[in-house]
C-alpha positions, 0 to 999 in steps of 0.5 A: 480535467478532474484527473489533474486534481485527483489523488493517486489513490482515487485515480487507481481505485475509482475505476476498480470500485465502480466496476468490481468492488467485491472481487479480490483485489489483493491476496497476500501469502506468507509461505514462512507462516502459512498466512493467507489474507484476501481483500476486496477493492472495497475492503482495501479502500476502507483500510486506506481510508482509515489510514488516511484519517489516522494520518490527518486526524491523529498525526495532524498532517496536511497535504504535502507532508512527507511520510517515510514508509519502511514496510515490506510487500504486504497487504497492509503496506498496500493500504498504508500507501493508498492511505498516504496518497489519499491524505495527500502525503508524499511517500518516501521509502527510506528514513528521510530526515524531512519526513514528519511521520514514519510507518515502519515495522518494529524491527526498523524502529531504530532507523526512524527514531529521529522522525517526530511521529512514528507508528509501528506495524506488527503485520500480524495476520490477525491484526495484533498489536506490536508488544513493548513499544518504546514510549512515544511510538504509536501502535498502528493496528490499535490506533487505525481501527478507531478511524472512519472507513470513508475519507474525503481528500483535501489536496494532492501534489507530490506522491512518491519520492519527489514525483508528482501524482500525474507522473506516478500515474503515467509511469504506472500505466506505462508499466502495466502496458509493458508487462501486458496487464489488463483488467482481466488479469490475476497477477502473481508477484514475489517481488519486493516494494523497496524502491519507487520502481518496485512499487510502481511495477509490482503494485501500482501497475496492477491497479492502473490496469484494473487487475488483481494482485496475488502477493507472496512473501517468503515464496516457496517455489514448490508451491508456485504451480499449485498457487497459479492454478488455485488462484487463477493466475494469468500473469507471473512476476518474480 
């Protein structure tokens, strides 16, 4: 019965943390900049916890709040999504009028200027802040570091665009089976996370299977074969 009361983040991360906390869980490449960032399950969980604490303690959101996430497929986005779900928030992937908080890139701030609370992400490889932010917009990179890397959830319900935790988890597990993922897999993906289906198939299914993700942005096809070899990729989605 515990699963019925779990947050989506607990349901996805607890088995991975119990089995392999130190192994790579997300490896992010940006072929346009040459960036490569790798996080273990424990480090990803710490970033998610900091995000959840930011949402609860700094923005004052409670379980059931709606959070608009306007971010690309990126390791920080994975942490943001997991943090939102740990905080019991419902994630919407558009500038929803009912959202209480928006987490967006600086380039998309004009889409969320009607939302009461906004935090901007630079997605800088070195964790740098967004420069020259408008008054009232929080810099995510600066603020999130002040928060603790442990989080104790207080409830969960709707998780993603009106879909419950239980249903998102079930769809993620179905997607993992459909794509043939297992906990031994290292999955290379070049797909975006702009819709609920894309988030489920490209991110959540990987973790539902206990697998590891290599996420590539601005993918250079000429680098794929070498990357498959060096990252020990067993499954590829593009």
